[in-house]
N, C-alpha and C positions, 0 to 999 in steps of 0.2 A: 479370375485374374488376381494376381498378387498386388496388393496396394503398396506403394512405396512407403518405406519407413523413414525415419529421420535421416538416414544415409542417402536417400533420394533415388535408389535404383532397385526395382523389383527383383532382379537377378541376384542381388546380394542376399535377400531373404531366402531365396531358393537354395543358394549355395550353403547357407547355414542350416537349412532344415534337414531332417533325417529322411530323405526320400527312399533310401534303401531299406529302412526298417531293420538295420543291423545285419542284413544278409550279405554274404560274400558274393563276388561276381559269379563264381561257379554255381552258387545256390540260386541266384537270380536267373542265370541261363537255364538251369534245370526247370524253373517254373515256366519257361516259355516253350518247353517241348509240347508239341501237338496242340498249341493254342492259336486261336485266331491272332493274327498280327505278330506271331512269334518271330517269323522271318524278318519282318520289318524292324522289330526291336533289335534283333541280332545284327542286322545290317547297320542300324544306327549306332549300336554299341561298338561295332567294329570300326566304323569311321571315327567315332569319338576316341577310342583307344589309340588309333593311329595318330590322330591329330594331337592328342595330349601325351603321346608316348608313355602310356600307362602300363607298366609291367604286369601288375596284378590282373588287369582286364585282358591284356594280350595273352597271358598265360592261360587264363580260363577260356578265352575264345578259341585259341589254337587247340586246346584239349577238347572242347565241345564241337567245333566245326571241322577239325582236321586241318592239316597243313596246306591243302590246296585251296579251300574256301577262305582260309585266314592267312594266305601267303604274305600279304603286305605286313602282317603283324610279326612275322618271323624275325625281322630285323630289330624288333624291340627286345626280343628275348636275349639273355646273355649268350655269348658264343657257345658255351658248352651245352646249354639247353637247346639252342637252335640246331647244333650238330646232332644231338641225340634225337630230336624230332625228325630230321631229314634221314638219318640212318635207319630209324624205325620205318619210315615211309618207304625207303628203298627195299628193306627186307620184306615188307608187306605187299608192295605194289610193283616192285622191280623197276623196269625202265621208265615207267610213267613218272616216277619221282625224280628223274634226272633234271627236270625243270626247276626243282627246288634248290639245286646246288649253287646257283648264282648268289644266294644269300648266305652261304656258309663262309665262315672265316678261314683264312689259310695261315699256316699250313694245316692240312686236313689231319685229324687224328687217325690212328690206325683203323679204328672201328668204322669210320666213314669211308676211308679208302677201300677197305674190304667190302663194305656194303655196295659201293659204286661198282667195283669190278665184278662182284658176284651178280649184280643186276644186269650188267652188260653181257655177261657170259651165259645167263640163264636161258635165253631164247635164241638159238642159232638162226632162226628164220626171220627174226625181226630186223628192221633196217635201222642202223645207227650210222650217222655220217662219219666218214673216216676222220675228219678234222676233230670231231668230238672224241673219238676213241684215242687219238694221239694226245690230245690235251689232257684227258683223264689219266692216261698212262704216265705222262710226264709229271702231272701234279702228284699222283700217287708215289712215283719214284722220288720226287723231290722232297716229299713230306715224310718219308718213312724208310726204314732199312730192315723191315721184317721179312723173314723168309716166306711168310704167307703171302705178302703183297707181291713178292717176286714170282711165286708160283702162280698166283692169279693172273699176273701179267703174261706169263708164258702160255697159260690156258687161253687167254684172250687172243694172243698172237696166233695160236693154233686155229682158233675160230675164224680169224680174219686172214688165214693163209692166202697168199697170192693177192693181197690188197696192199695199198700204200701204207696202211696202218701197221702191218706185220713187222717190218724192220724197226719201226719206232717203238713198238711194244717190247720187242726183244732187247733193244738197246736200253730201255727203261729197266727191264728186269736185270740185265747185266750190270747196270749202274748200281742197283740195290745190292747185288752180290758183291761188287767191288767195295762199296761203302762198308758193308758188313765185315769184309775181310780186313779192310784198313783199320776199322775201329777195333776189331779183334786183335790186330797186331799192336795197337797202342796200349792194350791192357797188360 
């Protein structure tokens, strides 16, 4: 136990001590790999990073644990870093990563819109709720005017032919085309 100093509180002494021995959060996390109580340490560090809103720890924990296990920490990351992490998860894990989108800032950048639409189009046998498809389509259309996004929306509409989502996706693709034409006419 730490004895109180003249300030009167043991936690003050602990705060001033160098408990990390000069190691970065990433280095400390690496030391816990395959160690007894490593999981407990990471859980505690995750909770502390979230409570303290500590960017350095949040960044290290998301890199070490991945976006799913460290999902509460994604909101601590700057918007561009958060979007990059989610887009990478979409490219690697496809539709599984759709659950991470709620933490992404809007408007979505092109890279994220593309990653979302590609993930949705990748597995024609998987089930994705129609409302989710429509929402993603409109977000992508509202956030971008790239021909690639319009093409992906049309491909997704083909995948969901004869569903309620098809007309919404085609309208979103058409909206992008119109926006691009209007912007081209202004130049």
